[in-house]
Each structure stands twice: as C-alpha cells, then as structure tokens.
KOLMAR-32188 format. One record per atom (N, C-alpha, C, CB): residue in one letter; x, y, z. Coordinates in steps of 0.001 Angstrom, whole numbers, plus 500000, padded with zeros to 6 digits. Glycine has a CB too. Layout:
BEGIN
AXYZ;...
***
This chain:
BEGIN
M500845498821500000;M500000500000500000;M500890501242500000;M499039499998501223;A500587502203499125;A501368503439499032;A501110504324500243;A501031504200497736;A502140505016500665;A502006505938501796;A501224507169501354;A503402506347502352;M500487507746502291;M499730508968502031;M500708510100501720;M498821509336503247;E500498510807500609;E501355511942500269;E501021513112501179;E501190512343498778;L502060513667501816;L501888514814502696;L502350516084501986;L502666514614504014;I501576517132502119;I501888518441501556;I502453519309502684;I500614519106500900;V503515520045502385;V504157520909503373;V503465522270503359;V505686521057503084;L502837522608504480;L502203523911504645;L503275524915505052;L501051523854505705;V503153526152504550;V504167527169504826;V503518528490505215;V505075527366503607;D504331529342505872;D503877530701506178;D504233531607504996;D504524531232507512;D503962532887505111;D504207533820504016;D505676533946503632;D503681535164504382;E506584533566504503;E508015533597504202;E508509532253503665;E508805533980505452;G507611531289503508;G507980529988502971;G508499529007503996;G508993530162501929;R508390529335505288;R508849528431506348;R507779527378506628;R509184529222507645;S508209526162506784;S507296525053507070;S506583525280508404;S508063523710507094;I505266525074508381;I504479525204509609;I503664523945509898;I503548526410509512;G503903522900509097;G503185521649509315;G502954520924508006;G501855521909510011;T502194519841508089;T501865519058506899;T500379518728506918;T502718517759506828;M499893518310505754;M498496517905505628;M498419516847504525;M497562519139505310;P497605515818504691;P497448514839503616;P496936515517502336;P496480513714504052;K497526515152501203;K497197515786499933;K495698515853499641;K497880515057498829;P494928514805499876;P493497514894499546;P492738515967500331;P492848513564499790;L493312516445501443;L492637517438502273;L493077518873501987;L492876517125503720;V494104519066501164;V494702520394500984;V493902521288500047;V496105520254500457;H493544520778498869;H492946521619497825;H491424521659497938;H493350521109496439;H490928522878498198;H489487523121498316;H489283524625498162;H488903522590499701;G488181525156498595;G487894526577498445;G488724527487499319;G486478526819498726;E489331526939500377;E490171527726501298;E491547527070501433;E489490527855502701;T492147526705500326;T493425525996500327;T494493526769501099;T493893525751498893;P495136526118502074;P496210526805502804;P497443526973501907;P496584526018504091;L498247527977502220;L499495528207501501;L500402526992501708;L500194529524501984;H500951526476500610;H501804525300500702;H502920525352499666;H500978524029500524;R503847524424499808;R505036524357498966;R504734523526497734;R506236523767499741;A505253523977496591;A505083523250495335;A506303523503494455;A503768523680494606;F506268522992493236;F507268523298492217;F506606523172490854;F508512522351492331;S507206523803489884;S506738523764488501;S507974523638487620;S505886525046488130;V507926522754486604;V509107522465485795;V508767522514484308;V509688521091486163;Y509684523096483561;Y509619523135482100;Y510777522292481596;Y509686524617481537;L510468521142480980;L511488520206480527;L511620520245479010;L511159518786480995;F512866520264478551;F513178520354477129;F513909519095476683;F514026521609476830;D513705518706475410;D514428517564474864;D515779518036474321;D513596516861473748;D516546517112473744;D517881517457473246;D517835518458472106;D518604516211472793;A516706518559471409;A516545519514470306;A516045520872470796;A515578518954469262;G515846521020472114;G515401522296472662;G513905522502472638;G516041523393471927;R513164521422472377;R511697521519472358;R511134521255473748;R511092520521471338;L510047521952474058;L509407521883475372;L508352520787475414;L508777523229475729;L508377520008476488;L507330519021476752;L506198519705477510;L507887517802477560;V504993519710476929;V503808520229477605;V502852519073477844;V503125521361476774;T502058519195478897;T501132518126479252;T499731518683479446;T501599517401480521;R498768517824479236;R497379518168479540;R496982517360480766;R496416517877478316;R496554518063481789;R496196517416483043;R495025516453482811;R495835518474484123;A495062515319483478;A493989514332483340;A492636514955483686;A494259513109484242;A491615514510483010;A490267515068483183;A489712514839484588;A489321514461482162;D490221513852485311;D489710513546486650;D490523514157487784;D489659512069486835;K491539514974487459;K492321515603488534;K491447516582489306;K493567516331487962;Q491731516694490594;Q490961517578491469;Q491183519043491118;Q491331517333492927;T492415519390490801;T492750520790490524;T493025521000489039;T493969521226491354;F492334521945488446;F492513522355487055;F492505521178486088;F493805523119486908;P491447520325486159;P491380519153485289;P491297519536483816;P490187518296485663;G491956518741482985;G491865518893481543;G492593520086480953;G490469518978481171;M493298520855481761;M494011522025481231;M495410521643480767;M494094523134482294;W495850522286479705;W497231522172479260;W498106522960480224;W497403522683477794;T499331522487480411;T500242523158481329;T501682522813480969;T499938522764482790;N502603523207481834;N504017522913481640;N504259521411481796;N504887523715482642;S505516521012481863;S505860519590481841;S505403518833483074;S507334519434481693;V505782519322484249;V505489518629485508;V505276519667486607;V506644517642485892;C504288519416487441;C504055520205488654;C503909519223489807;C502777521130488520;G504146519690491007;G503953518812492153;G504340519484493437;G504740517546491987;H504479518654494460;H504757519134495813;H505898518331496413;H503498519037496706;P506940519005496922;P507964518255497648;P507393517788498987;P509243519123497866;G507772516605499398;G507324516095500686;G508147516667501828;G507393514578500705;P507770516355503050;P508535516825504207;P509997516394504105;P507917516294505513;G510914517356504189;G512338517062504137;G512879516738502754;G512628515939505031;E512064516804501735;E512487516462500369;E512869517746499627;E511352515695499601;D514044517757498998;D514404518948498230;D513698518923496876;D515941519039498042;D513679520081496234;D512937520200494980;D513444519253493909;D513007521613494472;A514769519109493764;A515321518239492724;A514839516799492890;A516851518285492751;A514838516305494114;A514363514940494368;A512868514824494082;A514657514527495824;A512095515834494467;A510650515814494219;A510353515876492729;A509964516980494939;I511111516682492004;I510921516786490555;I511220515449489896;I511822517893489959;A512324514818490265;A512676513506489704;A511583512479490014;A514039513024490265;R511092512500491238;R510036511560491646;R508773511757490811;R509709511732493142;R508321513011490677;R507076513286489939;R507231513050488437;R506626514726490186;A508387513385487866;A508598513142486435;A508560511648486136;A509943513743485974;E509152510862487004;E509116509404486825;E507693508881486989;E510059508708487834;F506997509331488035;F505641508854488313;F504644509290487244;F505184509352489670;E504633510587486917;E503636511105485976;E503931510750484533;E503539512592486104;L505222510746484153;L505575510651482735;L506544509526482392;L506164511936482293;G507054508822483393;G508017507762483126;G509333508293482585;G507436506775482157;L509706509515482964;L510892510167482418;L511956510423483475;L510507511467481763;Q513193510477483014;Q514315510919483816;Q514577512391483484;Q515584510035483558;V515018513152484475;V515324514565484256;V516784514841484586;V514401515462485106;S517319515895483965;S518693516302484237;S518816517803484017;S519698515526483339;D519956518321484380;D520288519735484146;D519232520693484696;D520465519983482660;L518683520381485861;L517692521282486468;L518376522565486916;L516978520599487670;R517711523676486657;R518217524965487121;R517040525852487484;R519106525643486042;P517191526652488526;P516093527534488928;P515864528617487878;P516387528174490300;A514601528886487592;A514221529955486663;A513545531095487420;A513283529411485556;L512581530746488239;L511827531721489037;L511780531203490468;L510370531947488462;P512876531364491225;P512976530719492537;P511988531215493586;P514340530902493058;S511439532402493433;S510518532926494447;S509084533062493929;S511009534275494938;Y508753532321492870;Y507412532424492290;Y506346531981493302;Y507316531570491003;R505280532750493361;R504138532455494228;R502862532832493483;R504241533222495593;Y501815532047493654;Y500552532384492995;Y499360531813493757;Y500548531865491554;R498225532358493396;R496933531867493878;R495995531888492685;R496371532739495083;A495296530792492442;A494362530708491324;A493189529816491724;A495065530161490045;E492044530064491120;E490840529293491432;E490191528812490146;E489843530135492259;F489676527584490177;F488948527006489057;F487893526063489616;F489909526262488074;R486652526328489277;R485519525496489725;R485488525314491237;R485577524133489057;G485795526377491974;G485715526353493419;G486918525763494134;G484534525613493810;I487902525276493378;I489111524710493972;I490236525721493790;I489479523324493325;V490936526014494894;V491982527028494895;V493354526368494929;V491814527981496089;E494282526938494147;E495710526656494300;E496294527857495017;E496430526390492903;N497127527636496005;N497712528702496812;N499107528235497186;N496838529031498094;E500100528604496348;E501398527957496460;E502578528922496397;E501537526943495383;I503590528604497162;I504937529104496920;I505567528024496051;I505767529379498284;C505884528396494814;C506120527409493766;C507343527767492918;C504888527286492877;P508552527478493377;P509718527736492543;P509564527054491178;P511001527248493247;V510036527746490145;V509945527254488772;V511345526877488297;V509301528324487828;Y511441525734487636;Y512712525205487149;Y512643524932485659;Y513090523930487900;L513813524972485031;L514004524522483659;L514930523318483722;L514592525665482738;G514751522375482795;G515608521205482771;G515452520435481475;G515307520306483951;R516079519271481454;R516019518398480290;R515363517084480677;R517428518154479706;F514757516441479665;F514245515096479861;F514842514191478802;F512698515070479807;T514915512917479149;T515378511921478190;T514320510848478078;T516748511314478610;G514263510236476928;G513300509182476678;G512019509723476079;G512999508441477951;S511047508851475980;S509739509212475442;S508705509097476558;S509356508306474228;P507859510107476719;P506874510055477803;P505968508817477723;P506020511311477779;D505731508238478870;D504786507133479037;D503909507505480227;D505527505733479257;P502930508413480004;P502222509024481130;P501287508087481890;P501440510178480639;D501170508388483184;D500163507767484029;D498841508457483683;D500522507895485578;P497841507732483186;P496599508369482736;P495790509036483847;P495742507353482061;T496097508739485109;T495402509446486196;T495999510830486423;T495469508629487497;E497154511095485836;E497842512380485978;E497848513197484691;E499260512151486432;V498124512530483568;V498331513215482291;V497417512621481233;V499806513117481844;G496598513485480620;G495688513042479570;G496322513028478194;G494483513916479546;E497194514001477916;E497873514117476635;E499207514807476862;E497008514894475602;W500078514724475872;W501339515441475911;W501773515768474494;W502421514620476640;E502589516802474380;E503171517198473103;E504553517776473366;E502264518228472358;V505396517740472341;V506705518372472391;V506697519449471307;V507884517322472180;L506926520698471730;L506814521850470830;L508031522756470963;L505528522643471122;D508417523400469849;D509424524437470016;D508760525603470744;D510028524887468633;W509574526463471356;W509042527517472224;W508049528411471483;W510185528365472785;A508367528781470243;A507487529679469494;A506129529021469238;A508142530084468157;A506116527751468891;A504844527045468657;A504061526926469963;A505097525635468052;F504748526644471051;F504104526595472369;F503422527920472683;F505134526257473465;R504149529016472503;R503581530330472798;R502420530674471886;R504644531392472683;R502487530308470610;R501354530551469697;R500124529788470160;R501717530141468249;R500309528530470537;R499178527730471044;R498622528329472309;R499605526282471301;Q499498528724473199;Q499054529301474463;Q498249530580474213;Q500262529595475376;E498711531433473336;E498003532676473015;E496660532388472349;E498864533562472101;A496627531433471434;A495403531124470688;A494351530441471556;A495730530240469497;E494803529619472505;E493882528796473290;E493587529366474671;E494443527413473437;G494310530396475094;G494046531107476339;G493711530242477526;G492958532039476132;D492441530217477908;D491995529539479126;D492109528022479090;D490587529903479398;A492521527444477970;A492777526004477924;A494084525677478647;A492830525505476459;W494871526727478979;W496158526573479641;W496044527006481086;W497246527379478921;S496734526320481976;S496672526657483398;S497124528095483616;S497543525688484229;P496518528774484590;P496907530169484832;P498355530313485266;P496013530777485879;W498894529354486023;W500290529458486435;W501213529317485233;W500623528395487488;C500877528453484297;C501714528276483108;C501731529550482263;C501209527086482267;R500582530164482086;R500527531406481310;R501385532492481961;R499069531892481172;E501292532631483284;E502064533665483974;E503552533323484018;E501533533859485392;Q503882532076484333;Q505287531675484407;Q505975531854483056;Q505406530215484872;T505280531510481985;T505843531643480644;T506281533081480375;T504822531196479590;R505413534013480686;R505724535434480490;R506937535823481333;R504502536323480858;L506969535393482586;L508072535740483474;L509394535098483035;L507740535318484897;I509342533875482549;I510539533188482043;I511103533952480845;I510209531716481645;E510219534389479941;E510666535171478790;E511252536516479232;E509499535397477815;E510558537191480141;E511033538503480619;E512404538394481283;E510023539110481610;A512676537260481912;A513975537040482559;A515053536657481551;A513857535953483622;G514682536486480275;G515645536146479231;G516137534721479291;G516805537058479307;L515344533815479876;L515780532434480050;L515464531546478860;L515152531858481273;V514605532014477968;V514282531328476719;V514109532407475657;V512982530430476857;P514203532030474395;P513974533050473357;P512523533504473384;P514337532503471950;A512296534795473345;A510925535308473280;A510286534854471977;A510899536861473394;A509003534492472069;A508298534006470866;A507935535163469960;A507025533223471249;
***
C-alpha cells in the first residue's frame, strides 16, 4: 500500500508550519503550501507540455508545463521533481536549474483554489513520455514559438500558472521570446 502523500504547509516567508494529507489540501480555502513547477526540454530544445487528466481535482483537463507537484517533508525540489517526472511521465530529468525561485501564485477554478509558493525550474528530459493516465491526459513536444502561439490562441485552455510563468521566464531572458 502506498504511503499517504503529505503536503508541506508554509507561512508567508515559505517556512514550514506543518503538513496535511494531499486529499485534504485543495478546496475553496486551500492553505498556503510548497510546490514546484518544471519546464522540461528535449535534446533539440523543444518543450514538453502536458494536459492534466480530466479527473484531477485541481485544474482538470488544462494544458500546462511539463510537471508540477509538491515536495514532501524534508524532500528537496530536485528529488521531488525527479520523483514526479518518473511517476507522471516515466521520464528521467537532468540539468535542472532555477528559473523563478521565488514564484508564488493563487488561482481558482471550479471552486478549487491553488495557493502555492512554487519555485519554477528549467531542465532536460530523456526518453519518450509514458504518462500515468490518472495524471496526464495528453502530451506534446513543441518548440518555444509554437508553444507560445498555442498558448496565446487557446488562452483559458492553459493553466493560469503556466501562462504567467511563461511570460516571466521570457522577461527574465531564460528562453527566446516568441
């Protein structure tokens, strides 16, 4: 039997103030918690984007970046990213680097709130995605310009954090502007 995933609750400065089982965290009054968001590129420099499974509790069916998740108690972001990439997509990651280390957001969809301190990373993936269908409904690999065109054309089909992070990543000069 798999252990219950615990989410690390944090104060406004990002200090841990406790944990809560994942199924109890996301609702209309979601407490501030720790997360991460990752943009993974292949050897050709193309970005892996995913569509969240239709049955996910938070932002179901929306297109988003490569992998999102929550580090567990005492787990660093790199280990959590590797764990989630393997679990969600069957992929190995490398060359992780911080892009937006102090990113924080709050967003709501269908009464469920995300409220996260969520450092954003860029990295590489190897292999071909083999997604867990309870996590990922679809995936594509796109060059940055095609990704941005799709995001602009499809608007609300993309997660709000992905739309905002994308703009901030470009403004920071970390990828070529589309």
